[in-house]
C-alpha positions, 0 to 999 in steps of 0.5 A, spaced: 500 499 500 502 506 498 501 512 502 502 520 500 502 525 506 501 532 504 504 536 509 510 531 510 515 537 513 510 538 518 511 536 525 505 531 524 507 529 517 514 527 519 512 523 525 507 519 521 512 518 516 517 515 521 511 510 524 507 508 517 514 507 513 515 501 517 509 497 514 507 501 508 511 505 502 510 512 504 511 518 500 511 525 502 509 532 499 510 539 500 513 545 498 520 544 501 524 538 504 519 532 501 519 527 496 514 530 491 512 538 490 505 540 492 503 547 494 496 547 495 496 555 493 497 553 486 492 552 481 489 545 481 491 543 474 498 544 477 497 539 483 500 532 481 500 526 486 504 520 484 501 514 481 498 509 484 497 512 491 492 508 495 491 513 501 492 521 501 493 524 508 493 531 509 497 534 514 497 541 512 495 547 516 496 554 516 495 557 523 493 564 520 494 571 524 490 577 525 492 581 518 488 580 512 493 577 508 494 571 514 486 571 514 486 570 507 492 565 506 489 560 512 482 560 508 485 559 502 490 553 504 486 550 509 479 550 505 480 551 498 487 548 498 484 542 501 478 541 496 483 541 490 487 536 494 480 532 494 479 533 487 486 531 485 485 525 489 479 523 486 481 523 479 487 519 481 482 513 484 485 514 491 481 509 495 481 513 502 482 520 504 484 522 511 484 529 513 487 532 520 483 537 522 483 540 529 478 540 535 478 547 535 473 547 529 468 546 535 470 553 538 465 558 539 466 566 538 467 567 545 473 562 546 480 565 547 483 561 542 477 562 536 481 565 530 481 564 523 485 557 524 479 554 528 474 558 523 478 555 517 478 548 520 471 548 521 469 550 513 474 545 511 470 540 514 464 542 511 467 543 504 470 536 504 465 532 507 460 535 501 465 533 496 467 526 498 459 525 499 458 527 492 463 523 489 464 517 493 471 518 496 472 515 502 473 520 507 476 520 515 476 527 518 480 526 525 480 532 530 486 532 535 486 536 541 493 540 542 498 535 540 505 535 543 511 531 543 519 530 544 521 534 538 523 541 537 517 542 532 512 542 537 514 547 542 512 553 537 505 550 537 504 549 545 509 555 548 506 555 555 506 548 556 514 547 554 515 553 558 512 550 564 516 544 563 522 548 562 521 552 568 520 545 572 526 542 569 530 548 572 527 548 579 524 555 578 517 557 580 511 557 575 507 563 575 500 562 572 495 568 571 489 569 575 486 564 580 483 559 575 487 553 574 486 553 567 484 546 564 487 543 557 487 537 553 493 535 550 494 528 546 501 526 545 504 525 538 505 518 539 498 516 541 496 520 535 500 516 530 498 510 533 490 512 532 492 514 525 495 507 523 489 503 526 484 508 522 488 506 516 489 498 517 481 498 519 479 503 513 475 507 519 471 512 515 467 518 518 469 524 523 472 523 529 475 527 535 482 525 538 482 527 545 486 524 551 482 521 556 482 526 561 483 534 561 489 536 565 490 543 569 496 547 568 498 546 576 497 538 575 502 539 569 507 543 573 507 538 579 508 532 574 514 536 571 517 537 578 516 530 579 519 527 573 525 532 574 526 531 581 525 538 582 522 543 587 518 549 586 512 554 587 506 554 583 504 561 584 497 564 582 498 571 580 491 574 582 492 581 580 492 578 572 486 576 568 484 569 569 486 564 564 480 561 561 479 553 560 479 550 553 476 543 553 471 540 549 466 534 550 469 527 550 467 523 544 471 516 544 467 513 539 473 512 534 477 509 540 471 504 541 471 502 533 479 501 533 480 498 539 485 503 542 485 508 547 491 514 548 496 511 553 500 517 554 499 521 560 502 528 561 507 525 566 509 520 561 509 525 556 514 529 560 518 523 561 519 523 554 521 530 553 525 530 559 530 525 554 530 531 549 534 537 552 534 541 546 527 542 547 528 545 554 
């Protein structure tokens, strides 16, 4: 079986290649440092995928920003680019299309992290569902929570998580704004890649959330990090600063029931993995 990972130079794309290459022929595609060139901003006539690809995995994501240019680029790549990739895949007789979305696609307008990224991810899901339904292209949409791992690529996406871990590793105090012990849901990349591998093995179709089993507060993360590094420090709530709001979602584990796999890496286990990678800290 031949698998094409579009966005092969992304943090998720690189992790997927490492795992899937053990059992499949894997080709990466992207704008740089990949086996094949694909730029989702190009006209559809210029987007080519290699011959005889069985599965296409989209790991491309534009995170947007607050300028008009970045808003346009996020919508153009995350929505229209993905739609072009679906059409090219259909024309190439691809048997299974897998798109990595985000749990942030569920964010409401009043959420702190609501942005063009979350908006475009929701738009993308709606658009490719309609395309794949119309043309009978087998589709899986996966919505991970906040993804982290023990390679440097993840630090820029989850800077406060790695700041907490770094402070704990040095035995320094950790300051949390406000009085709310904010909740988050982090899923380790090793769990996510196993989930995707099982989705491929079982041709599991549909739209699914990919969250860790339990939410975690920032103070729990800090305590776990101090324990992993065998260091001591204070966790201080700076109450004259605005509260950090929770950012959690309803749990739906229907995917895990279908593939008979549940995420296994707790935040403490994840920090232990990071602890062996000093360049992150």
